[in-house]
PyMOL CGO cylinders between C-alpha atoms (Angstrom):
from pymol import cmd
from pymol.cgo import CYLINDER

trace = [
    CYLINDER, 17.34, 138.79, 36.89, 16.37, 139.82, 40.73, 0.3, 1, 1, 1, 1, 1, 1,
    CYLINDER, 16.37, 139.82, 40.73, 20.21, 140.91, 42.09, 0.3, 1, 1, 1, 1, 1, 1,
    CYLINDER, 20.21, 140.91, 42.09, 20.51, 143.15, 38.74, 0.3, 1, 1, 1, 1, 1, 1,
    CYLINDER, 20.51, 143.15, 38.74, 17.38, 144.84, 39.71, 0.3, 1, 1, 1, 1, 1, 1,
    CYLINDER, 17.38, 144.84, 39.71, 18.01, 144.77, 43.43, 0.3, 1, 1, 1, 1, 1, 1,
    CYLINDER, 18.01, 144.77, 43.43, 21.72, 146.44, 42.63, 0.3, 1, 1, 1, 1, 1, 1,
    CYLINDER, 21.72, 146.44, 42.63, 20.20, 148.84, 39.92, 0.3, 1, 1, 1, 1, 1, 1,
    CYLINDER, 20.20, 148.84, 39.92, 18.01, 150.19, 42.40, 0.3, 1, 1, 1, 1, 1, 1,
    CYLINDER, 18.01, 150.19, 42.40, 20.39, 150.60, 45.53, 0.3, 1, 1, 1, 1, 1, 1,
    CYLINDER, 20.39, 150.60, 45.53, 22.93, 152.01, 43.78, 0.3, 1, 1, 1, 1, 1, 1,
    CYLINDER, 22.93, 152.01, 43.78, 20.10, 154.69, 41.68, 0.3, 1, 1, 1, 1, 1, 1,
    CYLINDER, 20.10, 154.69, 41.68, 18.69, 155.05, 45.89, 0.3, 1, 1, 1, 1, 1, 1,
    CYLINDER, 18.69, 155.05, 45.89, 22.63, 155.96, 46.95, 0.3, 1, 1, 1, 1, 1, 1,
    CYLINDER, 22.63, 155.96, 46.95, 22.67, 158.25, 43.86, 0.3, 1, 1, 1, 1, 1, 1,
    CYLINDER, 22.67, 158.25, 43.86, 19.79, 160.45, 44.52, 0.3, 1, 1, 1, 1, 1, 1,
    CYLINDER, 19.79, 160.45, 44.52, 20.34, 160.89, 47.84, 0.3, 1, 1, 1, 1, 1, 1,
    CYLINDER, 20.34, 160.89, 47.84, 23.86, 163.10, 47.35, 0.3, 1, 1, 1, 1, 1, 1,
    CYLINDER, 23.86, 163.10, 47.35, 23.61, 166.41, 46.22, 0.3, 1, 1, 1, 1, 1, 1,
    CYLINDER, 23.61, 166.41, 46.22, 24.19, 167.35, 42.62, 0.3, 1, 1, 1, 1, 1, 1,
    CYLINDER, 24.19, 167.35, 42.62, 27.95, 169.01, 43.76, 0.3, 1, 1, 1, 1, 1, 1,
    CYLINDER, 27.95, 169.01, 43.76, 28.73, 165.97, 45.01, 0.3, 1, 1, 1, 1, 1, 1,
    CYLINDER, 28.73, 165.97, 45.01, 27.31, 163.62, 41.92, 0.3, 1, 1, 1, 1, 1, 1,
    CYLINDER, 27.31, 163.62, 41.92, 28.86, 166.00, 39.12, 0.3, 1, 1, 1, 1, 1, 1,
    CYLINDER, 28.86, 166.00, 39.12, 32.14, 167.39, 39.53, 0.3, 1, 1, 1, 1, 1, 1,
    CYLINDER, 32.14, 167.39, 39.53, 32.06, 168.59, 36.02, 0.3, 1, 1, 1, 1, 1, 1,
    CYLINDER, 32.06, 168.59, 36.02, 29.27, 169.53, 33.68, 0.3, 1, 1, 1, 1, 1, 1,
    CYLINDER, 29.27, 169.53, 33.68, 30.44, 166.42, 31.44, 0.3, 1, 1, 1, 1, 1, 1,
    CYLINDER, 30.44, 166.42, 31.44, 30.30, 164.24, 34.24, 0.3, 1, 1, 1, 1, 1, 1,
    CYLINDER, 30.30, 164.24, 34.24, 26.46, 165.40, 34.51, 0.3, 1, 1, 1, 1, 1, 1,
    CYLINDER, 26.46, 165.40, 34.51, 26.23, 164.66, 30.45, 0.3, 1, 1, 1, 1, 1, 1,
    CYLINDER, 26.23, 164.66, 30.45, 27.57, 161.40, 30.73, 0.3, 1, 1, 1, 1, 1, 1,
    CYLINDER, 27.57, 161.40, 30.73, 25.16, 160.73, 33.61, 0.3, 1, 1, 1, 1, 1, 1,
    CYLINDER, 25.16, 160.73, 33.61, 21.71, 161.74, 32.29, 0.3, 1, 1, 1, 1, 1, 1,
    CYLINDER, 21.71, 161.74, 32.29, 22.70, 160.06, 28.85, 0.3, 1, 1, 1, 1, 1, 1,
    CYLINDER, 22.70, 160.06, 28.85, 23.52, 156.94, 30.87, 0.3, 1, 1, 1, 1, 1, 1,
    CYLINDER, 23.52, 156.94, 30.87, 20.45, 157.01, 32.82, 0.3, 1, 1, 1, 1, 1, 1,
    CYLINDER, 20.45, 157.01, 32.82, 17.93, 157.52, 30.01, 0.3, 1, 1, 1, 1, 1, 1,
    CYLINDER, 17.93, 157.52, 30.01, 19.78, 154.61, 27.60, 0.3, 1, 1, 1, 1, 1, 1,
    CYLINDER, 19.78, 154.61, 27.60, 18.85, 152.52, 30.61, 0.3, 1, 1, 1, 1, 1, 1,
    CYLINDER, 18.85, 152.52, 30.61, 15.36, 153.77, 30.49, 0.3, 1, 1, 1, 1, 1, 1,
    CYLINDER, 15.36, 153.77, 30.49, 14.76, 153.03, 26.60, 0.3, 1, 1, 1, 1, 1, 1,
    CYLINDER, 14.76, 153.03, 26.60, 16.58, 149.70, 26.79, 0.3, 1, 1, 1, 1, 1, 1,
    CYLINDER, 16.58, 149.70, 26.79, 14.33, 148.23, 29.76, 0.3, 1, 1, 1, 1, 1, 1,
    CYLINDER, 14.33, 148.23, 29.76, 11.27, 150.13, 28.54, 0.3, 1, 1, 1, 1, 1, 1,
    CYLINDER, 11.27, 150.13, 28.54, 11.83, 148.59, 24.62, 0.3, 1, 1, 1, 1, 1, 1,
    CYLINDER, 11.83, 148.59, 24.62, 12.17, 144.92, 25.93, 0.3, 1, 1, 1, 1, 1, 1,
    CYLINDER, 12.17, 144.92, 25.93, 9.08, 145.47, 27.84, 0.3, 1, 1, 1, 1, 1, 1,
    CYLINDER, 9.08, 145.47, 27.84, 7.10, 147.30, 24.28, 0.3, 1, 1, 1, 1, 1, 1,
    CYLINDER, 7.10, 147.30, 24.28, 8.58, 144.27, 22.17, 0.3, 1, 1, 1, 1, 1, 1,
    CYLINDER, 8.58, 144.27, 22.17, 6.89, 141.62, 24.18, 0.3, 1, 1, 1, 1, 1, 1,
    CYLINDER, 6.89, 141.62, 24.18, 3.63, 144.41, 23.64, 0.3, 1, 1, 1, 1, 1, 1,
    CYLINDER, 3.63, 144.41, 23.64, 4.28, 144.04, 20.02, 0.3, 1, 1, 1, 1, 1, 1,
    CYLINDER, 4.28, 144.04, 20.02, 5.00, 140.55, 20.10, 0.3, 1, 1, 1, 1, 1, 1,
    CYLINDER, 5.00, 140.55, 20.10, 7.97, 140.47, 18.63, 0.3, 1, 1, 1, 1, 1, 1,
    CYLINDER, 7.97, 140.47, 18.63, 9.40, 138.75, 21.88, 0.3, 1, 1, 1, 1, 1, 1,
    CYLINDER, 9.40, 138.75, 21.88, 7.59, 136.32, 23.87, 0.3, 1, 1, 1, 1, 1, 1,
    CYLINDER, 7.59, 136.32, 23.87, 5.74, 137.28, 27.23, 0.3, 1, 1, 1, 1, 1, 1,
    CYLINDER, 5.74, 137.28, 27.23, 7.17, 136.80, 30.30, 0.3, 1, 1, 1, 1, 1, 1,
    CYLINDER, 7.17, 136.80, 30.30, 5.33, 138.64, 33.02, 0.3, 1, 1, 1, 1, 1, 1,
    CYLINDER, 5.33, 138.64, 33.02, 8.06, 138.30, 35.60, 0.3, 1, 1, 1, 1, 1, 1,
    CYLINDER, 8.06, 138.30, 35.60, 10.75, 139.47, 33.20, 0.3, 1, 1, 1, 1, 1, 1,
    CYLINDER, 10.75, 139.47, 33.20, 7.99, 142.48, 32.45, 0.3, 1, 1, 1, 1, 1, 1,
    CYLINDER, 7.99, 142.48, 32.45, 7.49, 143.32, 36.23, 0.3, 1, 1, 1, 1, 1, 1,
    CYLINDER, 7.49, 143.32, 36.23, 11.47, 143.28, 36.91, 0.3, 1, 1, 1, 1, 1, 1,
    CYLINDER, 11.47, 143.28, 36.91, 12.13, 145.29, 33.70, 0.3, 1, 1, 1, 1, 1, 1,
    CYLINDER, 12.13, 145.29, 33.70, 9.35, 147.96, 34.63, 0.3, 1, 1, 1, 1, 1, 1,
    CYLINDER, 9.35, 147.96, 34.63, 10.80, 148.40, 38.09, 0.3, 1, 1, 1, 1, 1, 1,
    CYLINDER, 10.80, 148.40, 38.09, 14.47, 149.67, 36.43, 0.3, 1, 1, 1, 1, 1, 1,
    CYLINDER, 14.47, 149.67, 36.43, 11.93, 152.11, 34.00, 0.3, 1, 1, 1, 1, 1, 1,
    CYLINDER, 11.93, 152.11, 34.00, 10.32, 153.69, 37.14, 0.3, 1, 1, 1, 1, 1, 1,
    CYLINDER, 10.32, 153.69, 37.14, 13.89, 153.84, 38.58, 0.3, 1, 1, 1, 1, 1, 1,
    CYLINDER, 13.89, 153.84, 38.58, 15.40, 155.20, 35.96, 0.3, 1, 1, 1, 1, 1, 1,
    CYLINDER, 15.40, 155.20, 35.96, 12.87, 157.62, 35.23, 0.3, 1, 1, 1, 1, 1, 1,
    CYLINDER, 12.87, 157.62, 35.23, 13.58, 159.69, 38.59, 0.3, 1, 1, 1, 1, 1, 1,
    CYLINDER, 13.58, 159.69, 38.59, 17.24, 160.04, 37.93, 0.3, 1, 1, 1, 1, 1, 1,
    CYLINDER, 17.24, 160.04, 37.93, 18.75, 162.07, 35.00, 0.3, 1, 1, 1, 1, 1, 1,
    CYLINDER, 18.75, 162.07, 35.00, 16.91, 165.11, 36.02, 0.3, 1, 1, 1, 1, 1, 1,
    CYLINDER, 16.91, 165.11, 36.02, 19.44, 166.34, 38.53, 0.3, 1, 1, 1, 1, 1, 1,
    CYLINDER, 19.44, 166.34, 38.53, 21.78, 166.34, 36.03, 0.3, 1, 1, 1, 1, 1, 1,
    CYLINDER, 21.78, 166.34, 36.03, 20.37, 168.93, 33.36, 0.3, 1, 1, 1, 1, 1, 1,
    CYLINDER, 20.37, 168.93, 33.36, 21.44, 171.74, 35.86, 0.3, 1, 1, 1, 1, 1, 1,
    CYLINDER, 21.44, 171.74, 35.86, 23.10, 174.91, 35.35, 0.3, 1, 1, 1, 1, 1, 1,
    CYLINDER, 23.10, 174.91, 35.35, 26.06, 174.46, 33.20, 0.3, 1, 1, 1, 1, 1, 1,
    CYLINDER, 26.06, 174.46, 33.20, 25.19, 171.49, 31.64, 0.3, 1, 1, 1, 1, 1, 1,
    CYLINDER, 25.19, 171.49, 31.64, 24.36, 172.45, 28.30, 0.3, 1, 1, 1, 1, 1, 1,
    CYLINDER, 24.36, 172.45, 28.30, 27.81, 172.77, 27.43, 0.3, 1, 1, 1, 1, 1, 1,
    CYLINDER, 27.81, 172.77, 27.43, 30.84, 170.16, 27.58, 0.3, 1, 1, 1, 1, 1, 1,
    CYLINDER, 30.84, 170.16, 27.58, 29.64, 166.76, 25.77, 0.3, 1, 1, 1, 1, 1, 1,
    CYLINDER, 29.64, 166.76, 25.77, 28.34, 166.80, 22.44, 0.3, 1, 1, 1, 1, 1, 1,
    CYLINDER, 28.34, 166.80, 22.44, 24.50, 166.10, 23.70, 0.3, 1, 1, 1, 1, 1, 1,
    CYLINDER, 24.50, 166.10, 23.70, 21.10, 165.85, 22.11, 0.3, 1, 1, 1, 1, 1, 1,
    CYLINDER, 21.10, 165.85, 22.11, 19.64, 168.68, 24.96, 0.3, 1, 1, 1, 1, 1, 1,
    CYLINDER, 19.64, 168.68, 24.96, 18.27, 171.48, 23.40, 0.3, 1, 1, 1, 1, 1, 1,
    CYLINDER, 18.27, 171.48, 23.40, 18.94, 174.51, 24.67, 0.3, 1, 1, 1, 1, 1, 1,
    CYLINDER, 18.94, 174.51, 24.67, 15.05, 175.48, 25.20, 0.3, 1, 1, 1, 1, 1, 1,
    CYLINDER, 15.05, 175.48, 25.20, 15.71, 172.98, 28.46, 0.3, 1, 1, 1, 1, 1, 1,
    CYLINDER, 15.71, 172.98, 28.46, 17.74, 175.63, 29.86, 0.3, 1, 1, 1, 1, 1, 1,
    CYLINDER, 17.74, 175.63, 29.86, 15.21, 178.42, 28.97, 0.3, 1, 1, 1, 1, 1, 1,
    CYLINDER, 15.21, 178.42, 28.97, 12.37, 176.37, 29.60, 0.3, 1, 1, 1, 1, 1, 1,
    CYLINDER, 12.37, 176.37, 29.60, 12.31, 175.09, 33.14, 0.3, 1, 1, 1, 1, 1, 1,
    CYLINDER, 12.31, 175.09, 33.14, 8.64, 175.10, 33.98, 0.3, 1, 1, 1, 1, 1, 1,
    CYLINDER, 8.64, 175.10, 33.98, 7.89, 173.03, 30.81, 0.3, 1, 1, 1, 1, 1, 1,
    CYLINDER, 7.89, 173.03, 30.81, 10.49, 170.57, 31.32, 0.3, 1, 1, 1, 1, 1, 1,
    CYLINDER, 10.49, 170.57, 31.32, 9.96, 169.72, 34.96, 0.3, 1, 1, 1, 1, 1, 1,
    CYLINDER, 9.96, 169.72, 34.96, 5.97, 169.45, 34.07, 0.3, 1, 1, 1, 1, 1, 1,
    CYLINDER, 5.97, 169.45, 34.07, 6.96, 166.78, 31.04, 0.3, 1, 1, 1, 1, 1, 1,
    CYLINDER, 6.96, 166.78, 31.04, 9.75, 165.51, 33.37, 0.3, 1, 1, 1, 1, 1, 1,
    CYLINDER, 9.75, 165.51, 33.37, 6.58, 164.91, 36.13, 0.3, 1, 1, 1, 1, 1, 1,
    CYLINDER, 6.58, 164.91, 36.13, 4.06, 163.35, 33.39, 0.3, 1, 1, 1, 1, 1, 1,
    CYLINDER, 4.06, 163.35, 33.39, 6.76, 160.85, 32.12, 0.3, 1, 1, 1, 1, 1, 1,
    CYLINDER, 6.76, 160.85, 32.12, 7.52, 159.59, 35.73, 0.3, 1, 1, 1, 1, 1, 1,
    CYLINDER, 7.52, 159.59, 35.73, 3.94, 159.58, 36.49, 0.3, 1, 1, 1, 1, 1, 1,
    CYLINDER, 3.94, 159.58, 36.49, 3.27, 157.46, 33.46, 0.3, 1, 1, 1, 1, 1, 1,
    CYLINDER, 3.27, 157.46, 33.46, 6.40, 154.74, 34.14, 0.3, 1, 1, 1, 1, 1, 1,
    CYLINDER, 6.40, 154.74, 34.14, 4.69, 154.34, 37.31, 0.3, 1, 1, 1, 1, 1, 1,
    CYLINDER, 4.69, 154.34, 37.31, 1.12, 153.46, 35.71, 0.3, 1, 1, 1, 1, 1, 1,
    CYLINDER, 1.12, 153.46, 35.71, 3.38, 151.47, 33.30, 0.3, 1, 1, 1, 1, 1, 1,
    CYLINDER, 3.38, 151.47, 33.30, 4.72, 149.32, 36.15, 0.3, 1, 1, 1, 1, 1, 1,
    CYLINDER, 4.72, 149.32, 36.15, 1.30, 148.93, 37.92, 0.3, 1, 1, 1, 1, 1, 1,
    CYLINDER, 1.30, 148.93, 37.92, 0.30, 147.45, 34.66, 0.3, 1, 1, 1, 1, 1, 1,
    CYLINDER, 0.30, 147.45, 34.66, 2.89, 144.95, 34.72, 0.3, 1, 1, 1, 1, 1, 1,
    CYLINDER, 2.89, 144.95, 34.72, 1.79, 143.87, 38.47, 0.3, 1, 1, 1, 1, 1, 1,
    CYLINDER, 1.79, 143.87, 38.47, -1.04, 143.01, 37.09, 0.3, 1, 1, 1, 1, 1, 1,
    CYLINDER, -1.04, 143.01, 37.09, 0.93, 139.62, 35.05, 0.3, 1, 1, 1, 1, 1, 1,
    CYLINDER, 0.93, 139.62, 35.05, -2.08, 140.74, 31.84, 0.3, 1, 1, 1, 1, 1, 1,
    CYLINDER, -2.08, 140.74, 31.84, -0.32, 141.57, 28.50, 0.3, 1, 1, 1, 1, 1, 1,
    CYLINDER, -0.32, 141.57, 28.50, -3.44, 143.45, 27.70, 0.3, 1, 1, 1, 1, 1, 1,
    CYLINDER, -3.44, 143.45, 27.70, -2.98, 145.79, 30.61, 0.3, 1, 1, 1, 1, 1, 1,
    CYLINDER, -2.98, 145.79, 30.61, 0.52, 146.18, 29.67, 0.3, 1, 1, 1, 1, 1, 1,
    CYLINDER, 0.52, 146.18, 29.67, -0.28, 146.99, 25.92, 0.3, 1, 1, 1, 1, 1, 1,
    CYLINDER, -0.28, 146.99, 25.92, -2.65, 149.94, 27.24, 0.3, 1, 1, 1, 1, 1, 1,
    CYLINDER, -2.65, 149.94, 27.24, 0.41, 151.47, 28.93, 0.3, 1, 1, 1, 1, 1, 1,
    CYLINDER, 0.41, 151.47, 28.93, 3.02, 151.22, 26.53, 0.3, 1, 1, 1, 1, 1, 1,
    CYLINDER, 3.02, 151.22, 26.53, 1.56, 153.82, 24.82, 0.3, 1, 1, 1, 1, 1, 1,
    CYLINDER, 1.56, 153.82, 24.82, 1.04, 156.70, 27.19, 0.3, 1, 1, 1, 1, 1, 1,
    CYLINDER, 1.04, 156.70, 27.19, 4.45, 156.08, 28.73, 0.3, 1, 1, 1, 1, 1, 1,
    CYLINDER, 4.45, 156.08, 28.73, 5.99, 156.06, 25.16, 0.3, 1, 1, 1, 1, 1, 1,
    CYLINDER, 5.99, 156.06, 25.16, 3.78, 159.65, 24.16, 0.3, 1, 1, 1, 1, 1, 1,
    CYLINDER, 3.78, 159.65, 24.16, 4.88, 161.22, 27.59, 0.3, 1, 1, 1, 1, 1, 1,
    CYLINDER, 4.88, 161.22, 27.59, 8.62, 160.15, 26.46, 0.3, 1, 1, 1, 1, 1, 1,
    CYLINDER, 8.62, 160.15, 26.46, 7.97, 161.64, 22.93, 0.3, 1, 1, 1, 1, 1, 1,
    CYLINDER, 7.97, 161.64, 22.93, 6.49, 164.69, 24.19, 0.3, 1, 1, 1, 1, 1, 1,
    CYLINDER, 6.49, 164.69, 24.19, 9.88, 165.85, 25.78, 0.3, 1, 1, 1, 1, 1, 1,
    CYLINDER, 9.88, 165.85, 25.78, 11.41, 164.42, 22.88, 0.3, 1, 1, 1, 1, 1, 1,
    CYLINDER, 11.41, 164.42, 22.88, 9.29, 166.54, 20.58, 0.3, 1, 1, 1, 1, 1, 1,
    CYLINDER, 9.29, 166.54, 20.58, 10.54, 169.92, 22.77, 0.3, 1, 1, 1, 1, 1, 1,
    CYLINDER, 10.54, 169.92, 22.77, 13.82, 169.24, 23.93, 0.3, 1, 1, 1, 1, 1, 1,
    CYLINDER, 13.82, 169.24, 23.93, 15.96, 166.99, 22.18, 0.3, 1, 1, 1, 1, 1, 1,
    CYLINDER, 15.96, 166.99, 22.18, 17.45, 167.30, 19.15, 0.3, 1, 1, 1, 1, 1, 1,
    CYLINDER, 17.45, 167.30, 19.15, 17.40, 165.32, 16.31, 0.3, 1, 1, 1, 1, 1, 1,
    CYLINDER, 17.40, 165.32, 16.31, 21.39, 165.02, 16.09, 0.3, 1, 1, 1, 1, 1, 1,
    CYLINDER, 21.39, 165.02, 16.09, 24.46, 165.38, 18.42, 0.3, 1, 1, 1, 1, 1, 1,
    CYLINDER, 24.46, 165.38, 18.42, 25.86, 169.24, 19.23, 0.3, 1, 1, 1, 1, 1, 1,
    CYLINDER, 25.86, 169.24, 19.23, 28.25, 171.03, 21.24, 0.3, 1, 1, 1, 1, 1, 1,
    CYLINDER, 28.25, 171.03, 21.24, 26.02, 173.35, 21.88, 0.3, 1, 1, 1, 1, 1, 1,
]
cmd.load_cgo(trace, "trace")
């Protein structure tokens, strides 16, 4: 698992050091990138949330490893919401993202901050601390979804 986490982190750092234009030749590339980053984030968060709910056995090391991925992924998708990426492939991103950039960026910052707190909670190895951090991160994700994510995919 450590090798996977380290490889993911190294790739993420390499990708974030490139300029947006170098990363995305076409709007479709940006859409695929952000959808992929958010899918990976949700998957790793869900693994820990399942531990917090008692659906799967608690594993402190696995929680820490998954939280490291959550933090990294929480920082990646935002560059892929640039101009022109509101059209191309089917997406659940609402047009309001490009109309309300300040609010969108504020919600991004809050989610990243909650992801970092969440990771800190997993580093304690204490399930109760992790349970307490799941809700605020989930709420931060939901706040953005409520305002900027459509229920169904559309081509805008």
